[in-house]
C-alpha positions as CSV (number, residue, x, y, z in Angstrom):
1,X,115.3,-103.2,-103.7
2,X,115.6,-103.2,-99.9
3,X,113.9,-105.9,-97.8
4,X,112.4,-105.9,-94.4
5,X,114.4,-108.1,-92.1
6,X,113.0,-109.0,-88.7
7,X,115.8,-109.0,-86.1
8,X,115.6,-110.2,-82.5
9,X,117.0,-106.9,-81.3
10,X,118.4,-103.6,-82.3
11,X,122.2,-103.6,-82.6
12,X,123.7,-100.6,-80.9
13,X,126.6,-100.8,-83.3
14,X,124.1,-100.0,-86.0
15,X,121.7,-98.0,-84.0
16,X,123.9,-95.9,-81.7
17,X,127.0,-95.9,-83.8
18,X,130.1,-97.2,-82.0
19,X,128.9,-99.0,-78.8
20,X,129.2,-102.7,-78.9
21,X,126.5,-103.7,-76.4
22,X,122.9,-104.5,-77.5
23,X,119.6,-103.5,-76.1
24,X,118.2,-106.1,-73.8
25,X,115.2,-107.8,-75.5
26,X,112.6,-109.3,-73.2
27,X,110.9,-112.4,-74.6
28,X,107.3,-111.9,-75.5
29,X,106.2,-114.8,-73.2
30,X,107.6,-112.9,-70.3
31,X,106.1,-109.6,-71.4
32,X,102.7,-111.1,-71.5
33,X,103.0,-111.8,-67.8
34,X,104.9,-108.7,-66.7
35,X,104.2,-105.6,-68.7
36,X,100.5,-105.2,-67.7
37,X,99.6,-103.1,-64.7
38,X,96.5,-103.0,-62.5
39,X,94.1,-100.4,-63.7
40,X,94.7,-98.4,-60.5
41,X,98.4,-98.3,-61.0
42,X,100.2,-95.4,-62.7
43,X,102.1,-95.9,-65.9
44,X,105.6,-94.5,-66.2
45,X,105.5,-92.7,-69.5
46,X,108.2,-91.1,-71.7
47,X,107.7,-88.8,-74.6
48,X,110.0,-88.6,-77.6
49,X,109.4,-85.4,-79.4
50,X,108.1,-83.5,-76.3
51,X,107.4,-80.2,-78.1
52,X,104.5,-79.7,-80.6
53,X,102.0,-82.5,-80.6
54,X,104.1,-84.3,-78.0
55,X,103.1,-81.6,-75.6
56,X,99.4,-82.2,-76.3
57,X,99.7,-86.0,-76.0
58,X,101.6,-85.7,-72.8
59,X,99.1,-83.3,-71.3
60,X,96.2,-85.6,-72.3
61,X,97.8,-88.2,-70.1
62,X,99.0,-86.2,-67.2
63,X,98.2,-82.5,-67.6
64,X,96.5,-80.2,-65.1
65,X,93.2,-80.6,-66.9
66,X,93.2,-84.3,-66.4
67,X,91.4,-85.8,-63.3
68,X,94.2,-86.4,-60.7
69,X,93.0,-90.0,-60.4
70,X,93.6,-90.6,-64.1
71,X,97.0,-88.9,-64.5
72,X,99.9,-91.1,-65.4
73,X,103.5,-90.5,-64.3
74,X,105.6,-88.6,-66.8
75,X,109.1,-89.8,-66.0
76,X,111.2,-88.9,-69.1
77,X,111.0,-86.3,-71.9
78,X,113.1,-86.2,-75.0
79,X,113.5,-83.5,-77.6
80,X,116.4,-82.8,-80.0
81,X,115.4,-79.1,-79.8
82,X,115.7,-77.6,-76.3
83,X,113.7,-74.6,-77.3
84,X,110.9,-76.7,-78.8
85,X,110.7,-78.9,-75.8
86,X,111.1,-76.2,-73.2
87,X,107.4,-75.7,-72.3
88,X,106.8,-79.4,-71.8
89,X,110.0,-79.7,-69.7
90,X,108.7,-76.9,-67.5
91,X,105.3,-78.4,-67.1
92,X,106.7,-81.7,-65.9
93,X,109.8,-80.8,-63.8
94,X,110.1,-84.2,-62.2
95,X,110.8,-85.9,-65.6
96,X,114.3,-86.5,-66.7
97,X,115.2,-84.8,-69.9
98,X,117.2,-86.0,-72.9
99,X,118.1,-85.0,-76.5
100,X,118.7,-88.6,-77.7
101,X,116.0,-91.1,-77.2
102,X,118.5,-94.0,-77.6
103,X,120.3,-92.7,-74.5
104,X,117.0,-92.4,-72.7
105,X,115.9,-95.9,-73.4
106,X,119.3,-97.3,-72.5
107,X,119.7,-95.5,-69.2
108,X,116.2,-95.2,-67.8
109,X,114.8,-98.5,-66.8
110,X,111.5,-97.4,-65.2
111,X,109.7,-96.5,-68.4
112,X,106.5,-98.6,-69.1
113,X,105.2,-96.7,-72.2
114,X,106.5,-94.3,-74.8
115,X,104.8,-91.6,-76.8
116,X,106.4,-91.0,-80.2
117,X,105.6,-87.5,-81.5
118,X,108.5,-86.8,-83.8
119,X,108.6,-85.9,-87.5
120,X,107.3,-88.8,-89.6
121,X,110.7,-90.1,-90.7
122,X,111.7,-90.8,-87.1
123,X,108.5,-92.8,-86.1
124,X,109.7,-96.2,-87.0
125,X,113.2,-96.2,-85.4
126,X,111.8,-94.8,-82.2
127,X,108.8,-97.1,-82.0
128,X,110.8,-100.2,-82.9
129,X,113.4,-99.4,-80.2
130,X,110.7,-99.0,-77.6
131,X,108.6,-102.1,-78.5
132,X,111.7,-104.3,-78.7
133,X,112.3,-103.4,-75.1
134,X,108.8,-104.3,-74.1
135,X,107.4,-100.8,-73.9
136,X,103.9,-99.9,-75.1
137,X,103.8,-97.2,-77.8
138,X,101.6,-94.3,-78.9
139,X,102.7,-93.0,-82.3
140,X,101.5,-89.9,-83.9
141,X,99.9,-90.0,-87.3
142,X,100.8,-91.0,-89.9
143,X,102.1,-94.1,-88.2
144,X,104.9,-94.2,-90.7
145,X,106.2,-92.5,-93.8
146,X,106.5,-95.7,-95.9
147,X,104.3,-98.7,-96.5
148,X,106.9,-101.3,-95.4
149,X,107.5,-99.4,-92.1
150,X,103.7,-99.6,-91.2
151,X,103.7,-103.3,-91.9
152,X,106.9,-103.8,-89.8
153,X,105.5,-101.9,-86.8
154,X,102.2,-103.9,-86.9
155,X,104.1,-107.2,-86.9
156,X,106.5,-106.1,-84.2
157,X,103.7,-104.9,-81.9
158,X,102.1,-108.4,-82.1
159,X,105.4,-110.1,-81.7
160,X,106.2,-108.3,-78.4
161,X,102.6,-108.2,-77.2
162,X,102.6,-104.5,-76.4
163,X,99.7,-102.1,-76.4
164,X,99.7,-99.6,-79.3
165,X,97.8,-96.6,-80.5
166,X,98.1,-94.2,-83.5
167,X,97.4,-90.6,-82.8
168,X,94.3,-90.2,-85.1
169,X,92.3,-89.0,-82.1
170,X,89.0,-88.8,-84.1
171,X,88.9,-92.6,-83.9
172,X,87.9,-92.2,-80.3
173,X,85.0,-90.0,-81.2
174,X,81.4,-91.0,-81.7
175,X,81.1,-89.7,-85.3
176,X,83.2,-92.5,-86.8
177,X,81.0,-95.1,-85.0
178,X,77.8,-93.4,-86.1
179,X,78.9,-93.4,-89.7
180,X,79.7,-97.2,-89.5
181,X,76.3,-97.9,-88.0
182,X,74.4,-95.8,-90.5
183,X,76.2,-97.4,-93.5
184,X,76.0,-100.9,-92.1
185,X,72.2,-100.4,-91.6
186,X,71.8,-99.5,-95.3
187,X,71.0,-95.8,-94.7
188,X,72.5,-94.9,-98.2
189,X,72.5,-98.3,-99.8
190,X,75.7,-99.8,-101.2
191,X,78.6,-97.2,-101.2
192,X,80.3,-97.1,-104.6
193,X,82.2,-93.8,-104.5
194,X,83.8,-91.7,-101.8
195,X,85.3,-88.2,-102.1
196,X,87.6,-86.9,-99.4
197,X,89.5,-83.6,-99.3
198,X,91.8,-81.4,-97.2
199,X,93.0,-77.8,-97.4
200,X,96.6,-79.0,-96.7
201,X,99.3,-78.2,-97.4
202,X,99.4,-75.0,-95.4
203,X,103.2,-74.9,-95.6
204,X,105.4,-74.3,-98.6
205,X,105.3,-77.2,-101.0
206,X,105.8,-77.8,-104.7
207,X,109.4,-76.7,-104.4
208,X,111.8,-78.3,-106.8
209,X,115.1,-77.6,-105.1
210,X,116.5,-77.6,-101.5
211,X,118.1,-74.5,-99.9
212,X,121.7,-73.8,-100.9
213,X,122.8,-71.5,-98.2
214,X,124.2,-72.9,-95.0
215,X,123.2,-71.0,-91.9
216,X,124.7,-72.2,-88.6
217,X,122.9,-74.9,-86.5
218,X,121.4,-73.4,-83.4
219,X,123.1,-74.4,-80.2
220,X,119.8,-75.6,-78.9
221,X,119.4,-78.2,-81.7
222,X,121.0,-81.6,-82.2
223,X,120.7,-81.6,-86.0
224,X,122.3,-84.9,-86.7
225,X,119.9,-86.7,-84.3
226,X,117.0,-84.8,-85.8
227,X,117.9,-86.2,-89.2
228,X,118.1,-89.7,-87.7
229,X,117.6,-92.3,-90.5
230,X,117.1,-89.7,-93.3
231,X,119.9,-89.1,-95.8
232,X,122.3,-86.4,-94.5
233,X,121.7,-82.8,-95.6
234,X,122.8,-79.5,-94.2
235,X,120.6,-77.8,-91.6
236,X,118.2,-75.1,-92.8
237,X,115.4,-73.3,-90.9
238,X,113.1,-74.0,-93.9
239,X,112.7,-77.5,-92.5
240,X,111.9,-76.7,-88.9
241,X,109.7,-76.7,-86.9
242,X,106.8,-77.6,-89.3
243,X,107.7,-77.4,-93.0
244,X,109.6,-80.7,-93.0
245,X,106.2,-82.2,-93.9
246,X,106.7,-81.0,-97.5
247,X,110.0,-83.0,-98.0
248,X,110.1,-86.6,-99.3
249,X,112.9,-87.4,-96.9
250,X,111.1,-86.3,-93.8
251,X,107.3,-86.2,-94.2
252,X,104.4,-87.6,-96.1
253,X,102.8,-84.4,-97.5
254,X,99.2,-83.5,-97.2
255,X,98.2,-87.2,-97.2
256,X,100.4,-88.0,-94.2
257,X,99.3,-84.9,-92.3
258,X,95.5,-85.4,-92.6
259,X,94.4,-88.6,-94.4
260,X,94.7,-90.8,-91.3
261,X,92.0,-88.5,-89.8
262,X,89.9,-87.9,-92.8
263,X,89.9,-91.4,-94.3
264,X,89.5,-93.1,-90.9
265,X,85.6,-93.3,-91.1
266,X,85.9,-94.4,-94.7
267,X,88.4,-97.2,-93.9
268,X,86.3,-98.5,-90.9
269,X,82.8,-98.1,-92.3
270,X,83.6,-99.6,-95.7
271,X,85.8,-102.4,-94.1
272,X,88.7,-101.5,-96.4
273,X,92.0,-103.3,-96.5
274,X,94.4,-102.9,-99.5
275,X,93.5,-101.1,-102.7
276,X,94.1,-102.9,-106.0
277,X,95.2,-99.7,-107.9
278,X,96.1,-96.1,-107.3
279,X,96.6,-93.2,-109.8
280,X,97.4,-89.5,-109.2
281,X,97.5,-86.2,-111.1
282,X,99.6,-83.4,-109.5
283,X,100.4,-79.7,-109.9
284,X,103.6,-78.6,-111.5
285,X,106.7,-77.5,-109.6
286,X,108.6,-74.2,-109.2
287,X,111.9,-74.2,-111.0
288,X,114.9,-72.4,-109.6
289,X,114.1,-69.5,-111.9
290,X,110.5,-69.4,-110.4
291,X,109.0,-70.4,-113.7
292,X,106.2,-72.9,-113.9
293,X,107.8,-75.8,-115.7
294,X,107.6,-79.5,-115.6
295,X,110.4,-80.7,-113.3
296,X,111.1,-83.8,-111.2
297,X,109.5,-83.8,-107.8
298,X,112.5,-85.2,-106.0
299,X,112.5,-82.8,-103.0
300,X,109.0,-82.0,-102.0
301,X,105.4,-83.1,-102.5
302,X,103.3,-81.1,-105.0
303,X,101.2,-78.1,-104.1
304,X,98.1,-80.1,-105.0
305,X,97.0,-83.5,-106.1
306,X,94.1,-85.8,-106.9
307,X,94.4,-89.4,-106.1
308,X,92.1,-92.3,-107.2
309,X,92.2,-95.5,-105.1
310,X,90.2,-98.5,-106.2
311,X,89.2,-101.2,-103.8
312,X,87.8,-104.7,-104.6
313,X,84.6,-106.2,-103.3
314,X,85.0,-107.3,-99.7
315,X,82.9,-108.7,-96.8
316,X,79.6,-108.3,-98.7
317,X,80.3,-104.8,-99.9
318,X,80.8,-103.9,-103.6
319,X,83.9,-102.4,-105.2
320,X,84.5,-98.8,-104.3
321,X,86.5,-95.9,-105.7
322,X,88.0,-93.4,-103.3
323,X,89.1,-90.0,-104.6
324,X,91.4,-87.8,-102.6
325,X,91.8,-84.1,-103.2
326,X,94.4,-81.7,-101.5
327,X,96.0,-78.3,-102.0
328,X,92.7,-76.5,-102.4
329,X,91.2,-78.9,-105.0
330,X,87.7,-80.0,-104.1
331,X,85.1,-82.5,-105.4
332,X,82.1,-81.3,-107.2
333,X,79.7,-79.8,-104.8
334,X,76.7,-82.2,-104.2
335,X,73.5,-80.9,-105.9
336,X,71.7,-82.0,-102.7
337,X,73.6,-79.4,-100.6
338,X,71.9,-76.0,-100.2
339,X,73.9,-72.9,-101.2
340,X,74.3,-71.7,-97.6
341,X,75.3,-75.1,-96.3
342,X,79.0,-75.9,-95.7
343,X,80.6,-78.8,-97.5
344,X,82.2,-81.1,-94.9
345,X,83.6,-78.7,-92.4
346,X,84.9,-76.4,-95.1
347,X,88.6,-77.1,-95.2
348,X,88.1,-80.9,-95.2
349,X,85.5,-83.6,-95.2
350,X,84.1,-86.8,-96.8
351,X,81.2,-87.5,-99.0
352,X,80.0,-91.1,-99.3
353,X,77.9,-91.8,-102.4
354,X,75.6,-94.9,-102.2
355,X,72.9,-96.4,-104.4
356,X,70.2,-94.9,-102.1
357,X,71.7,-91.6,-101.1
358,X,74.7,-89.6,-99.8
359,X,76.3,-89.1,-96.4
360,X,78.7,-86.3,-95.5
361,X,81.0,-85.6,-92.5
362,X,83.8,-83.4,-91.3
363,X,87.5,-84.0,-90.7
364,X,87.3,-86.6,-87.9
365,X,84.1,-88.2,-88.9
366,X,82.4,-85.4,-86.9
367,X,78.9,-84.1,-87.6
368,X,77.7,-86.8,-90.0
369,X,74.5,-86.0,-91.9
370,X,72.5,-87.4,-94.8
371,X,72.1,-85.3,-97.9
372,X,70.0,-83.4,-98.5
373,X,70.2,-82.5,-94.8
374,X,66.4,-82.2,-94.3
375,X,66.4,-86.0,-94.3
376,X,67.9,-85.9,-90.9
377,X,64.5,-84.7,-89.5
378,X,63.0,-88.0,-90.4
379,X,66.0,-90.3,-90.1
380,X,65.5,-93.2,-87.6
381,X,69.0,-93.7,-86.1
382,X,69.9,-97.4,-86.0
383,X,70.8,-99.0,-82.6
384,X,74.3,-98.3,-81.3
385,X,76.2,-101.5,-81.9
386,X,79.7,-100.2,-81.5
387,X,81.0,-99.3,-78.0
388,X,81.7,-95.6,-77.4
389,X,85.1,-94.4,-76.0
390,X,84.5,-92.6,-72.7
391,X,88.0,-91.2,-72.3
392,X,90.4,-89.3,-74.5
393,X,92.5,-91.0,-77.1
394,X,95.6,-91.2,-75.0
395,X,93.8,-92.5,-72.0
396,X,92.2,-95.2,-74.2
397,X,95.7,-96.3,-74.9
398,X,96.7,-96.1,-71.2
399,X,93.8,-98.4,-70.3
400,X,95.1,-100.9,-72.9
401,X,98.6,-100.7,-71.4
402,X,97.1,-101.7,-68.1
403,X,95.5,-104.8,-69.5
404,X,92.2,-103.4,-70.8
405,X,90.7,-103.9,-74.2
406,X,93.0,-103.1,-77.1
407,X,93.2,-99.4,-77.9
408,X,90.7,-98.4,-80.6
409,X,93.4,-97.4,-83.1
410,X,95.9,-100.1,-82.3
411,X,98.4,-101.0,-85.0
412,X,96.3,-104.0,-86.2
413,X,93.8,-101.3,-87.4
414,X,96.0,-98.2,-87.9
415,X,98.8,-100.1,-89.6
416,X,96.8,-101.2,-92.7
417,X,95.1,-97.7,-92.7
418,X,98.5,-96.1,-92.8
419,X,99.7,-98.4,-95.6
420,X,96.7,-97.3,-97.7
421,X,97.3,-93.6,-96.9
422,X,101.0,-93.5,-97.7
423,X,100.8,-95.7,-100.7
424,X,98.9,-92.8,-102.3
425,X,102.3,-91.0,-102.2
426,X,103.6,-93.7,-104.6
427,X,101.1,-92.4,-107.1
428,X,102.2,-88.8,-106.4
429,X,105.8,-89.8,-107.0
430,X,105.0,-91.5,-110.2
431,X,101.9,-89.5,-111.5
432,X,99.7,-90.0,-114.5
433,X,99.9,-93.8,-114.6
434,X,97.7,-96.5,-113.0
435,X,99.7,-98.4,-110.5
436,X,98.5,-101.9,-109.7
437,X,99.0,-102.9,-106.2
438,X,99.5,-106.3,-104.5
439,X,98.8,-105.3,-100.9
440,X,99.6,-108.6,-99.2
441,X,103.1,-108.6,-100.7
442,X,103.5,-104.8,-100.7
443,X,104.5,-104.4,-104.4
444,X,103.5,-102.8,-107.6
445,X,102.9,-105.5,-110.2
446,X,103.0,-103.3,-113.3
447,X,105.6,-100.7,-112.5
448,X,108.6,-102.2,-110.6
449,X,110.4,-98.9,-110.3
450,X,107.8,-97.7,-107.8
451,X,108.6,-100.6,-105.4
452,X,111.9,-99.0,-104.3
453,X,109.8,-96.3,-102.6
454,X,107.8,-98.9,-100.7
455,X,110.9,-100.0,-98.8
456,X,113.2,-98.4,-96.1
457,X,116.6,-97.0,-96.9
458,X,118.1,-95.8,-93.7
459,X,121.3,-93.8,-93.1
460,X,124.2,-95.8,-91.7
461,X,124.0,-95.9,-87.9
462,X,120.2,-95.9,-87.9
463,X,119.4,-99.2,-89.6
464,X,117.0,-101.5,-87.9
């Protein structure tokens, strides 16, 4: 089993291949004094993975719709796919462009903060490289693909005293805070069960084998860099630009795509940390002959799954069971919900069951309401005890980079949240058995075979 080993720096012999020099690591004592800017200053921001969500994140910091007084400087943009990144490159013509983030970080010394919006398997190597150079980081959800990576990024952020944020933007919304205040005020009593669901995957999944044909790699794509730390495989358009989420080597399935949003109000309101057990049941997989048979899920996540997490009593709250549904599977419709009322926001949502009632919300903790919903006419809202975020999620991070309060979904919060989310994939990988979890030590106590999937196994040249 692999182990996480903290190093003082990233070796470019390992990280870049053949070069012998090392990234310069700035001591955290110096960073504490030097890497904070005055609130009126502009951050120099770089984006790794400038296409897709990276485009949205970058525009939320410096796009035309942002008040000019709040726009940060976009000084560098990196994407392994010229076509994918083209629109962002055009929007920010003053930014230098790169295909390889390692070259960008090595050459461009004016970068203060880095957005990481790559596929999941790339998050850790990119964020680690930036943080060890004293750069603040914003990392798309899920923070990481594996449990140990989330723990490592959390510890590294604290070590280098950098401002961090995970891209679960609903955490900057009011709904999550309302749910906390309602539950903490006793609006539904003690919560004992939670049901959460998503309509993901909306990409092909439950596929037992990888493509066998070998189309040429487009000239606009650096395939080897896109693979990064993942085991080598031949290029195929089935993976890009979106369906990589289905594959164990690259993504985290439906859980990774949506649970950091959907489970966010659950994690915060119920003051969760690590579950004590997790268990999953999953759909079958398609064999090469397209027959529905039982095969090993070594390539992709299943088409659908149900996952049971159990959490112990904590901070005055009783034990709670969290049940996750994906791939079109849904919890039983609450009898308190009228026939013409939508469950959650349709495709996804959460239902909290307490000793004195139920509470339901949408994907990002939005539109919370008591069940039956007529109760809302008489509900006396408790006082607001949690501060509201007045800017967008990326700007909330930018304020932290300049010495403001920690960003609302900084890694001390989003790291443990991500650990819980992606450990559900352990149950998917080893379904139909109850896996007992020692969260502090990141290990299964009753099924050692599963522990290998907790750890990182990076391709040569990309080890950290």
